[in-house]
C-alpha positions as CSV (number, residue, x, y, z in Angstrom):
1,X,0.0,0.0,0.0
2,X,1.2,3.5,-0.6
3,X,1.7,6.7,1.4
4,X,0.4,9.3,-1.0
5,X,1.3,13.0,-0.5
6,X,-1.1,15.4,-2.2
7,X,0.4,18.8,-2.8
8,X,-1.5,22.0,-3.7
9,X,-0.5,25.5,-4.7
10,X,-1.5,28.5,-2.5
11,X,-1.8,30.5,-5.7
12,X,-4.7,28.4,-7.1
13,X,-8.1,28.8,-5.7
14,X,-8.8,26.2,-3.0
15,X,-11.2,23.5,-4.0
16,X,-9.8,23.5,-7.6
17,X,-8.0,20.1,-7.6
18,X,-7.0,17.6,-10.3
19,X,-9.1,14.6,-10.9
20,X,-6.3,12.4,-9.7
21,X,-6.1,14.4,-6.4
22,X,-9.9,14.1,-5.7
23,X,-9.7,10.3,-6.4
24,X,-6.7,10.0,-4.1
25,X,-8.3,11.9,-1.3
26,X,-11.2,9.5,-1.4
27,X,-9.0,6.4,-1.4
28,X,-7.9,6.2,2.3
29,X,-7.2,7.8,5.6
30,X,-6.4,11.5,5.0
31,X,-4.2,13.5,7.4
32,X,-2.7,16.9,7.4
33,X,-0.6,19.0,9.8
34,X,-2.4,22.2,9.2
35,X,-5.7,22.9,11.0
36,X,-6.3,25.9,8.7
37,X,-5.4,24.3,5.5
38,X,-7.4,26.2,2.8
39,X,-8.6,22.9,1.2
40,X,-10.3,21.6,4.4
41,X,-13.7,23.3,3.9
42,X,-14.0,22.0,0.3
43,X,-13.0,18.5,1.3
44,X,-15.6,18.6,4.1
45,X,-18.2,19.7,1.6
46,X,-17.3,16.8,-0.5
47,X,-17.7,14.4,2.4
48,X,-14.0,13.7,2.8
49,X,-12.9,13.6,6.5
50,X,-9.4,15.0,7.2
51,X,-7.6,14.3,10.5
52,X,-5.4,17.1,11.7
53,X,-2.1,15.9,13.2
54,X,-0.1,18.9,14.3
55,X,2.9,16.7,15.3
56,X,2.9,13.7,13.0
57,X,4.6,10.4,13.9
58,X,6.4,9.8,10.6
59,X,7.5,6.3,11.5
60,X,3.9,5.3,12.5
61,X,2.5,6.8,9.3
62,X,5.0,4.8,7.2
63,X,4.3,1.6,9.1
64,X,0.5,2.1,8.6
65,X,1.1,2.6,4.9
66,X,2.6,-0.8,4.6
67,X,-0.9,-2.3,5.0
68,X,-3.3,0.6,4.2
69,X,-3.4,3.6,1.9
70,X,-2.5,6.7,3.8
71,X,-3.0,10.1,2.2
72,X,-1.1,13.1,3.5
73,X,-2.5,16.6,2.5
74,X,0.7,18.6,2.4
75,X,0.9,22.2,3.7
76,X,4.0,24.3,4.4
77,X,5.7,21.2,5.8
78,X,8.9,21.0,3.8
79,X,10.5,18.5,6.1
80,X,7.7,16.0,5.8
81,X,9.0,14.2,2.8
82,X,12.5,14.0,4.2
83,X,11.2,12.6,7.5
84,X,9.0,9.9,6.0
85,X,11.8,9.0,3.6
86,X,14.1,8.3,6.5
87,X,11.4,6.4,8.3
88,X,10.7,4.2,5.2
89,X,14.4,3.4,4.8
90,X,14.4,2.0,8.4
91,X,11.9,-0.7,7.4
92,X,12.8,-4.0,5.8
93,X,9.7,-3.8,3.4
94,X,8.9,0.0,3.1
95,X,5.7,1.2,1.4
96,X,5.7,3.1,-1.9
97,X,5.7,6.9,-1.3
98,X,3.9,8.8,-4.1
99,X,3.4,12.5,-4.7
100,X,0.2,13.6,-6.4
101,X,0.0,17.3,-7.5
102,X,-3.5,18.5,-6.6
103,X,-2.8,21.9,-8.2
104,X,0.3,23.6,-9.5
105,X,1.4,27.0,-10.5
106,X,0.9,28.2,-14.1
107,X,3.4,30.7,-15.6
108,X,2.9,34.1,-13.9
109,X,1.5,32.6,-10.7
110,X,4.2,34.2,-8.6
111,X,2.9,37.6,-9.5
112,X,0.1,36.7,-7.0
113,X,2.7,36.6,-4.3
114,X,3.9,40.1,-5.3
115,X,0.3,41.4,-5.1
116,X,-0.1,39.8,-1.6
117,X,3.2,41.2,-0.3
118,X,2.3,44.6,-1.7
119,X,-1.1,44.5,0.0
120,X,0.6,43.8,3.3
121,X,3.3,46.4,2.9
122,X,0.7,49.1,2.0
123,X,-1.2,48.2,5.1
124,X,1.5,47.6,7.7
125,X,4.6,49.6,6.6
126,X,4.5,53.3,7.5
127,X,6.8,54.2,4.6
128,X,4.9,52.2,2.0
129,X,1.6,53.4,3.3
130,X,2.4,57.1,2.8
131,X,3.7,56.8,-0.8
132,X,1.9,58.5,-3.7
133,X,2.1,58.2,-7.5
134,X,4.2,61.4,-7.5
135,X,6.6,60.2,-4.8
136,X,7.2,56.9,-6.6
137,X,7.9,58.3,-10.0
138,X,11.7,58.9,-9.4
139,X,12.1,55.3,-8.3
140,X,10.4,54.0,-11.5
141,X,12.7,56.2,-13.7
142,X,15.7,55.1,-11.7
143,X,14.8,51.4,-12.0
144,X,14.2,51.7,-15.8
145,X,17.7,53.1,-16.2
146,X,19.1,50.3,-14.1
147,X,17.4,47.8,-16.5
148,X,19.1,49.5,-19.4
149,X,22.5,49.3,-17.5
150,X,22.0,45.6,-16.8
151,X,21.3,44.9,-20.5
152,X,24.4,46.8,-21.5
153,X,26.5,45.0,-18.9
154,X,25.0,41.6,-19.7
155,X,24.3,40.8,-16.0
156,X,21.7,41.4,-13.3
157,X,18.8,41.8,-15.6
158,X,16.4,39.5,-13.6
159,X,16.8,41.4,-10.4
160,X,16.4,44.8,-12.1
161,X,13.3,43.7,-14.0
162,X,11.9,42.6,-10.6
163,X,12.5,46.1,-9.3
164,X,10.5,47.5,-12.2
165,X,7.7,45.0,-11.7
166,X,7.6,46.2,-8.0
167,X,7.0,49.7,-9.2
168,X,4.1,48.6,-11.4
169,X,2.6,46.6,-8.5
170,X,3.2,49.6,-6.2
171,X,1.5,52.1,-8.4
172,X,-1.4,49.7,-9.0
173,X,-1.9,49.3,-5.2
174,X,-1.7,53.0,-4.6
175,X,-4.4,53.8,-7.2
176,X,-8.0,54.3,-6.1
177,X,-9.7,53.7,-9.4
178,X,-7.9,50.7,-10.8
179,X,-5.8,47.7,-9.6
180,X,-3.1,45.4,-11.1
181,X,-5.7,43.3,-12.9
182,X,-7.0,46.4,-14.7
183,X,-3.4,47.3,-15.7
184,X,-2.9,43.8,-17.1
185,X,-6.3,43.9,-18.8
186,X,-5.4,47.1,-20.7
187,X,-2.0,45.8,-21.9
188,X,-3.4,42.4,-22.9
189,X,-6.2,44.2,-24.9
190,X,-3.6,46.4,-26.6
191,X,-1.3,43.5,-27.5
192,X,-4.2,41.4,-28.9
193,X,-5.6,44.4,-30.9
194,X,-2.2,45.3,-32.4
195,X,-1.3,41.7,-33.3
196,X,-4.1,40.8,-35.7
197,X,-1.6,38.5,-37.5
198,X,-1.5,36.4,-34.3
199,X,-4.9,36.8,-32.8
200,X,-6.9,37.5,-36.0
201,X,-6.9,36.6,-39.7
202,X,-4.3,39.1,-41.0
203,X,-1.4,37.6,-42.9
204,X,2.1,39.0,-42.8
205,X,5.4,37.9,-44.3
206,X,8.0,39.9,-42.4
207,X,8.7,41.9,-39.3
208,X,8.5,45.1,-41.4
209,X,4.9,44.3,-42.2
210,X,4.2,43.7,-38.5
211,X,5.6,47.1,-37.8
212,X,3.6,48.8,-40.5
213,X,0.4,47.2,-39.2
214,X,1.3,48.3,-35.7
215,X,1.8,51.9,-36.7
216,X,-1.4,51.9,-38.7
217,X,-3.4,50.5,-35.8
218,X,-1.9,53.1,-33.5
219,X,-2.8,55.8,-35.9
220,X,-6.4,54.6,-35.9
221,X,-6.4,54.6,-32.1
222,X,-5.1,58.2,-32.0
223,X,-7.7,59.4,-34.5
224,X,-9.3,62.6,-33.1
225,X,-6.6,63.1,-30.5
226,X,-3.8,65.7,-30.4
227,X,-0.9,64.8,-32.7
228,X,1.5,64.4,-29.9
229,X,-0.9,62.8,-27.4
230,X,1.0,60.2,-25.4
231,X,4.5,61.6,-26.1
232,X,6.2,61.9,-22.7
233,X,7.7,65.4,-22.7
234,X,9.8,64.6,-19.6
235,X,12.0,62.1,-21.4
236,X,15.7,62.9,-22.2
237,X,15.9,65.5,-25.0
238,X,17.5,63.4,-27.6
239,X,14.8,60.7,-27.5
240,X,12.2,63.4,-27.1
241,X,13.2,65.1,-30.4
242,X,13.5,61.7,-32.2
243,X,9.9,60.7,-31.0
244,X,8.4,64.1,-32.0
245,X,10.0,63.9,-35.5
246,X,8.9,60.3,-35.9
247,X,5.3,61.0,-34.8
248,X,5.0,64.1,-36.9
249,X,6.3,62.6,-40.1
250,X,4.2,59.5,-39.6
251,X,1.2,61.8,-39.6
252,X,2.3,63.4,-42.8
253,X,4.1,66.6,-41.5
254,X,6.5,67.9,-44.2
255,X,10.2,67.0,-43.6
256,X,11.1,70.6,-44.0
257,X,9.6,71.4,-40.6
258,X,12.4,69.6,-38.9
259,X,15.1,71.8,-40.6
260,X,16.6,74.8,-39.0
261,X,14.9,74.4,-35.7
262,X,16.3,76.5,-32.7
263,X,19.5,78.4,-32.5
264,X,23.2,77.7,-31.9
265,X,24.0,74.4,-30.2
266,X,20.3,73.5,-29.9
267,X,19.9,73.8,-33.6
268,X,23.0,71.7,-34.3
269,X,21.8,69.0,-31.8
270,X,18.3,69.0,-33.3
271,X,19.8,68.6,-36.8
272,X,22.0,65.7,-35.6
273,X,18.9,63.9,-34.2
274,X,17.0,64.4,-37.5
275,X,20.0,63.0,-39.5
276,X,20.2,60.0,-37.2
277,X,16.5,59.4,-37.7
278,X,17.0,59.6,-41.5
279,X,19.8,57.0,-41.2
280,X,17.6,54.7,-39.2
281,X,19.6,55.2,-36.0
282,X,18.5,55.8,-32.4
283,X,20.3,59.0,-31.4
284,X,20.0,58.3,-27.7
285,X,21.6,54.8,-28.1
286,X,24.3,56.2,-30.4
287,X,25.3,58.9,-27.9
288,X,25.2,56.4,-25.0
289,X,27.5,54.1,-27.0
290,X,29.9,57.0,-27.4
291,X,29.7,57.9,-23.7
292,X,30.5,54.3,-22.7
293,X,33.4,54.2,-25.1
294,X,34.7,57.5,-23.6
295,X,34.3,56.0,-20.1
296,X,36.3,53.0,-21.1
297,X,39.1,55.2,-22.5
298,X,39.3,57.2,-19.3
299,X,39.4,54.1,-17.1
300,X,42.2,52.7,-19.3
301,X,44.1,56.0,-19.0
302,X,43.6,56.1,-15.2
303,X,44.8,52.5,-14.7
304,X,48.2,53.2,-16.5
């Protein structure tokens, strides 16, 4: 006879279990170490009696499983499998020990942990509780730059993306009129709408066609709005000029409007951005590359 350990995920609604788990829970004596296990009310509703054993006798459980089926409803008892494993090895004829996943995490499930942690911080931490959208903005900008730095360095990207995700969760928790599900709903809708070749019946042959469709859909969405609606004016000046030119010319503005803008150095810089755009280059990235090259030269000089 086996000792069957049924595992469940705290990120899946209790009561939602696999068919194999329900069948297993109905097959023998069921025990658990947690009196407040979230599955207990649903098992009781299904007529399955669960015995709570706060301090399990692992050797006794293993001995019983030699003759009868014993089902253990796992909770946060990480040492249970190790303990019953050692107890089973002490027997001449140990029972089979099986693990049945009652529920398991789908991709993205750990975001639920972030939401739960953020709820608690917003409630119990004085610093987190007093933050506003305005007070958090500098952190979001800083974290975005740290992601860029991690990409350039080729290391630390996972941690930096986590910091950006925290800012998204934080802003969503601070908001009064939406939450993180609303944020996800908006971006999912946008992605589906702008990828008709994936979620619809549009056929494309290349990435260029995808980009053309994307811009056409964006233009339709902006119909009736201000030409520069959605352009963040607080971004660095090089990328701001590039986005303004790109947006204007996509809407049919004459190229000549981007000539001879400003005076002195401003005029020269604006013209350089325009020329980079015409060459298909990102002026911000080009200048950053030059800055990094200069830094490397200075560091090499300093270490002579």
